[in-house]
N, C-alpha and C positions, 0 to 999 in steps of 0.2 A: 106669749109665743105664737108665731104665725100658724094658722091652721094647715099650711102646706108643709109643715115640718114632718119628716119621716115618722111614721106611726110609733115605732119602738121608743122614740125619744120624747113623745108627748107626755106632758105631766111632770117633767123634770123641773126643779126649781130654777129661778133666775141665776143663782150663783153657778150652777152647772153650765148654763149657756154662756155666762160671762167668761168662765175658764176656757170653754170651747173656743170662743171668739179670740181670746187672748193667745191661746195655743196656736191657732192658725196664723195670727200675726207674727208670733215668735218663730214658727217654723218656716214662714216665708223668708225669713232672714237666715235660714240654716244653709249658708252658702260657703263659708270659709273652709269648713272641714272637708267636704267632697273635693275641693280644688286645692287643698293644702299642699299636696305633692307638687303640683304645677307652680304654685306660688314660691315654694322653697327653691325649686329649680331656677326660677327667674332671679332669685337672689344668690344663686351660685351654690346652694346647699344640695348636695347629691350624695348617693351611696350611703355609707354607714352613718353619716351625719343626719341624714333624713330619718333613719330609724330612731335616733335619740329623740327627735322632736315628736315623732308619731308615738313612741313609747311613753313619753311624758303625757301626751294627750290621752292615751289609754289608761294610764295610771290615775289620772284625775277622776275617771269614772268609777274608780274603786274607793276614792276618798270622799268625794262629794255626797253620795247617797247616805253614807254613814253619818256624816256631819249634819246633813239636811234633816234626817230623821230625828236626831236628838234636838236640834234647834226648833223643829216644828212643834215638839212637845214642850220644850223648855221656854222659848220666848214667843212662840205663836206661828201660825201658818203664814200670815201676811208679811211679817218682818223677815222671815226666812226666804220667802219668794223674792222680796225686794233685795236682800243681800245677794242672793244668787244672780238675779238679773242685772243689777247694777255692777256687781263685781265682774261678771262675764263680759259685759259691754266695755268696761275699762280695760280688761285683759285683751280684747280684740285690738284696741288701739296700741297696747303695749307690744303685741305680736307684730303688728304692721311696722312699728318703729324700731323693733329690736335690732341691734347692730350685729349680733353674732349668733352662732348655733346655740350656745348655752342660755342666752337671754331669750331666744326663741322657744327653747324647751321649757324654760320657766314660765313664759307667758302661756304656752300651750297647756301646761299643767294647771295654771290658774283658770284658763277658759273652761276646761272640762270639770275641774273641781267645783267652781262657782256655778256653772250651768247645771250640773247634775244635783245640786242641792235643791233645785226648784221642784222636781218631780215628787219627792216624798211629801213635801208640804202641800202641793196641789192635790195629790192623791188623798191625803188626810183630810183636806178641806172638802173634797167631794164626799168622802165617807161621813163627815160631820153633817153634810147637807141632805143626804138621802137615807132612807131606811135600807135594810139588808136586801129586800126584794128588788130594789131598783138600782143597786150599786153596779151590777154588771152592765146595765144599760148606760149608766153614767160614765163608767170607764170605757165602754165601747164608743160612746160619743167623743170622749177625750182622744181615744186612739184614731177615730175618724178625722178629727181635727188635725192631728199630727200628719196623717197621710195626705189630706188635702193640701196642707201647707208645704209638705215635702215635695209633692208632685209639681206644684207650681214653682217651687224653688229650684227644682232640677232644670226647668226650662229657663228661668230667670238667671240662674247662675252662669250658664253657658254664655248668655248674651252679655252679661256684665263683665265676665272675665275677659271677653274679647275686646272690651273697651277700657280695661285697666283694673288691676286687682284691688286697687284702693276702693273701688265701688263695692266689691264684695264685703270688705270690712266695714264700710260706712253703712250699708244696708243691714248687715248682721247686727252691728251695735245699735243702730237706730231702731230695729224691730224689738230688741230686748228692752230698750228704754221706753218704747211705746207700750209694751206689755206691762212694764213697771208702772206706767201711768194708769193703765187699766186697773191694776191691783190697788193703787192708791185711791182711785176715784170710785170704783165700782164694787169692790169687795169689802166685806166687813169681817172682822176677826170674831169667830164664834167663841162662846164661853167654853173654856177648856175643862174637861172633866178631870177630877182629881183621883189619885190612887185611892183604893179602898182604905178606910181607916183601921181596918182590922189588923191587928197584931203585926205579924211578920211581913205581910204583903207590902205595906207602905214602905217599910224599911228596906226590904229586898229590892223593890222595883227601882228606887232611886231615879236617876235621870239617864242611865246607860242602857245597854242592850241586854241586861240580865233578864228582863221580863220576856224577851224573845227567846233567849237561850234556855230558859226553863220550860218553854212550851214544846213538849215532845212532838206534838202533832205538827207544829210549824217547822220544827227541825227535820221532820221526815218529808214534808211537802215541798219546802223551798229548794232542796237539792234536785228533786224531780222536776220542778219548774225550771231550774237552772240548766239541766240537761236539754230540756225541750227548747229553751232559749238559745243554747249553744248551737243546736242543730239549725235553728232558724237563722242565726247570725252567719252561718256559712254561706247563705245566699248573698250576703254583702261582701264576703271576704274571698271565698274560694270560687264562686261563680265567675267573677272577672278573670281569674287565672285560667279556668277551663275554656272560656271563650277565646282568650288569647292563644292558648295552646292548640286550639282547633284551627288556628290560622285566620280567624275572623277579626274584623276591625273593631275598635272601641265603640263604633256607632251601633254595632249589634248589641253590645251590653247595654247601651243607652236605650235601645228599643225594648230590650227585655225589662228594664226598669220601668219603661212606660207601660208595658203590658201589665205589670204588677200594680202600678198606680191606678190604672183604669179599672181593673177588676176590683181592687179593694175599695176605692172610692165609690164605684157604682153599685157594688153588691152588698157592702157591709150593712147598711140600714135594713135591707130586706132580709138578710140572713139573721140579723139580731132579732127582728120581729118574729121570725119563724122558730128560732131556737131558744128564745128567752125563757119559755115555760118548761123546757126539758131539764132533766137533771144536769146541772152545770159541769160537774167534773166528768160525767160521761161524754158530754159535748166536747170538753177540753181534750179528753183523751183521743176522741175520734179525729178532731182537728190536728192534733199533734202527729198522729199517724199519717195523715195526709201530707203534712209538712215534711216529715221524714221520707215518705215515699217520693215526693217531688224532688227533694234534694238528691236522693239516690238515683233518680232518673237522669240527673245531670251527667252521671257517669256513662250512660248509654247514648247520650246525644253526641252527634258529630256534625251537626249543621243547624241552621236557623230553625227548621221545623222541630227538631228534637229538643232544642233549648226552649222553644216556645211551649211545648207540651209540659216540660218540667216546671217552668215558671207558672203555668196555669194551675198545675196540681198543688204546688206549695202555696200559691196565692189563695186558692180556695180554702186551704187549711188555715191560713192567716185570718181570713174572713170569719171562719167558724169560731176560732178561739178568742176573738176580740173581746177584751175586757174581763174575761172570766177569771184569770189567775189573780189579777189585782183585786177583783171583787171578793174572791174567796179569802185572800189574805186580810182584807178589810173586815170581813165578817168574823174572822178568828180573833181579831185584835180587841183587847179591852179598850173602852172609850178613851181612857187616859193615856194609852200607848199607841194610838193609831199612827202617829208620825214615825215612831221607831219601827213598827211592823212594816210600814210602807218603805222606810229607809232600808230595812233588811231585804225587802223584795227588790227595790231598785238596785241595791248592792249586788244581789244575785244576778240581775240583768247585766250590770257592769262587768262582773266576773265572767259571765257567759261570752260577752262581746270580746273581752280581753283574751279569753282562752281561744276564741275563734281566730283572732288576729295572730296569736302566737302558736299555740299547739296545733290549731287547724292548718295554718299555713305550713308549719314544720312537717306535719304528717303528709300533706299534699306533695311537698318537695322531696321528702326523704323516703317515705314508704310508698309513695305513688298515689295518684288520684283514686284508683279503684279502692284502695284500703280505706281512704277517708270516706268515700261515698257509702260504702257498705257498712262501715262502722257507724256512720250517722244513722243509717236505717235501723240497725240493731239497737243502738243506744236510744234513739227517739221512740221506737216501739216499746222497748222495755220500760222507759220512763212513763210512757202513756199507760201501760198496764199497771205500773206501781201507783200512779195517780188514781186510776179507777179503783184499785183495791182499797185506797184510803177513803173513798167516797162515803161509806157508811159511818166511819168515825167522824168525818167532817160534818155530816148531816146530824149526828147525835149531838155534837158539840154546839152547833149553831142553834139547833132546836132547844137545847137546854138553856142557852144564853137568852134566847127570846122569851122563854117561859120565865126565867129569872127576872 
């Protein structure tokens, strides 16, 4: 690894850097989804029909993580990643060629289902590769790769869309296949741990999510993470509505996205270096409060300056929490069930985004923007407090597992 690498990421094994590089390549092709509404309009799909396609896209994010977590533990990390990447690439072609609304919805469902099976397997592979003390840094590096790729894709997507939507689909599918090539040539399947041979444990664990559902600490922690992720997802869903309702142009929202990208890409390595040695759930809680406060500040903004302040605040929160939640979940997971624990975490993320798209937008349009912003502040702060309250139990659990 080059000596110029950001200090918090030094010492991470090659497999982590390979996944980081593959993630950047994959996210460079994250082009179709942000421009899907415009593509559908170009094919004459508008109004209610658009909601069917977008709803199918959101539903896939609820199916894929659950399937991916089971497959990662059952057939392996690499095969699961390949199934997801190749399946999503094929679905991109199916969506572009789909002749009607329902075939478009089916292709969108397949895109998000296949694509979201990749994360649980990749997260489990990262957990396999590093010890508990370095997992937060590994997941922060993964998230950094996502942000780098997404930032570049935002610029690239606008250029390609102006020259033909087929270019978006071609680059999206090509990037997935390129990442699949990286998985085949550069990643090795780790030896998977087996369930303990003792008595009931092996029988009860099986291949499903019973192992997660019987973990009371995980069942307390995951919903709290879910609320925090829901509040963060409002920055993608409700912020554009607020900018529009302020009479500002779509270019302003694009500028806000650029502010977020610059801050996260520029600050995350330094923030990780400073915060990695602090109690992680305390850092997670503080960052979540920042995100909630930044989202609430959106309700006070009525111009570019106000929106910029709000974006800066929640972006700083995003930088602070990077990698922590996934790392905590990985540390709670038994070695033989890491895929399913990461599947449960990714499913929580999918539920949060789906809720933001549905409940969040409905609250904004029916109850009014103010109700949504202040509810987000209260919910995000309460979830952060609940997370902090669980910190001693998480610490005792992980310390006990390390000793064992």
